[in-house]
N, C-alpha and C positions, 0 to 999 in steps of 0.2 A: 692716482686712482684709487689706490688702497685707502688713503685717507677719506676720500669722499664716501666710499663704501662703508667704511668702519663708522663714520659720523652718522651715516643714514641708519645703521643698525642701531647705534646708540640712541638716536632720535626716536626711532619707532618703539624701542624697548622702553624708554622713559615715558612716552605717550601712553603706551598701553598700561604700564604701572599706574599712572595717575588716573586713567579712566577706570581701572579695576577698584582702586581705592575710593573712588568718588561713588561707584555703585554700591560697594560694601557700605559705606556711610549711609547712603539712601536706604539700602535694606535694613540696616540697624535702626534707623529712625521710624521706619514703617513697623518694625517689630515693636518698638518702644510704644508707639501710638496704639497698635492692637492690644498690648499688655495694659496699658492705661485704661483703654475702654472695657476690657475684661474685668478690671478691678472695680471700676465704677459700677459695672453691671452687678458684680457679687455685693456690693454694698447697697445698692438700690433693692436687691432681692432680699437682703438680710439672710444669706445663706452661704456661710463661709467658715473655713477651717483654718485656724493659726497653727502652724507646725514650729515648735520651738526647737531651735538648734543650738542656742547657748544660754546658759543661766548666769546672772550676775548677782549674787547675794550680797547683803550689806556686810561691809567689812571684810570681803574676801576677794579672790581673783575669779576671772570668768571660768565657767566649767562648759566644756563641749559636751553636748548630750548625744549618746550613741544610739539611744533608742528613741522611737517616735512618741514624743509628748505633744498633746494637742489641747486646743480650746475650740470647741465648735459653737457657732452662733447660728441658730435656726429661728427666724422671727423673734420671739421674746424668750426662748428657751436657751439657757447657756449650760454646756456640758464641759467639764474640766478635768483633764487627766495630766497634771504637771507635777513635776518633783519639787521638793522644797528643800533648800539648804539655808540654814540661818538658825536663829534663836526662837524658840517658841516660848511665849510668856505663860500660857496655860495649855496643858494636855490632860485629857480626860485619863483618869486611873486605869491602868490595864490596857489602854489603847495601843494597838500595834500598827494602826492605819497611819502611813505617812503620806506626804505630798499634799496637793491641793487637788482634791477630787470631789466632785459633786455634779449633779445633774439637776437643775432647778429653773423655775421660771425667774426670770430677772425682776427685781423690784422696780428698776427703771434702766433703760437704755437711751442715752442721748448721743446722737450723731452730729458731728460738726465737720465742716470743710474749712480746713486751715491751709491758705496758700495753695501748694500743689498736693498736699497730704489730707488724709481722713483721719478723724479721731472718734472713737466710741468710748463713753464714759458709762461704765456698767456697774450696777449695785446689785449684789446678790446676797440674800439672807438664807442661811442653812440653819439647821437645828444648832450645830455646833459653833458657828462662826458667822461673821458678816464680812463680805469682801466688797472692796472697790477696786474695779480694774480700769485701766486706761489703755486701750489698744489703738495705736498710731500706725497707719498704714500709708506707704508711699505709693506713688502712681506705678511704680515698677513692681510692686508686690512685696517689697521688704517691709518688715513690721517689727515694733517693739511692744511689749506688754508689761505694764507695771501693775504688780498686784500688792495692794494693802490690805491688812487684815487686823482684826481687833486683837487676836491671840498670837500673832507672830510679827517678826520683823518684815519690813517690805523686801520684795525681790523683783528683778527685772529679767524679762527673757527677750531674746531677739530670735527672728526667724523670717519665715515667709507665709504669705496668705494664698490659699488655693480654694477651689470650689469644694464644697463639703460632698462627700460621697453619700448619697441617700441609702439608708439600710432598708432593705425589703425583705 
């Protein structure tokens, strides 16, 4: 009698664990699908913010970023507030301004769908430099940003993409 009761308890426990694992898996798939739809909407609206979490300079190790560094895309306007680690080929005399900081209209923005990812190739011309940015966004919201410049070594950032907060 004890063995029958014990086997029934084990069977019921195993059944409930399998059911709960299956529902968690289904919930995760639903969340992933909702996040993919949200990312697609952000890209369609051209209103997004890339938040950098790691920097990968050329010839160096990865750097965890403790402050919030961003790249905002609003239609055709690109605003960058990113750090820079690497070699600069040209620096204006007396300049103390570091990082990759600008707020300009993009010369061109080209959006592409690559398999499950999206990519934006952005060209921005400022008074001091010309930038070519490649932002690759996955359907889950993770992103990488490659920054090429005329006056500096290339640098890569990784982070997440979120909806840009409108400033009013």
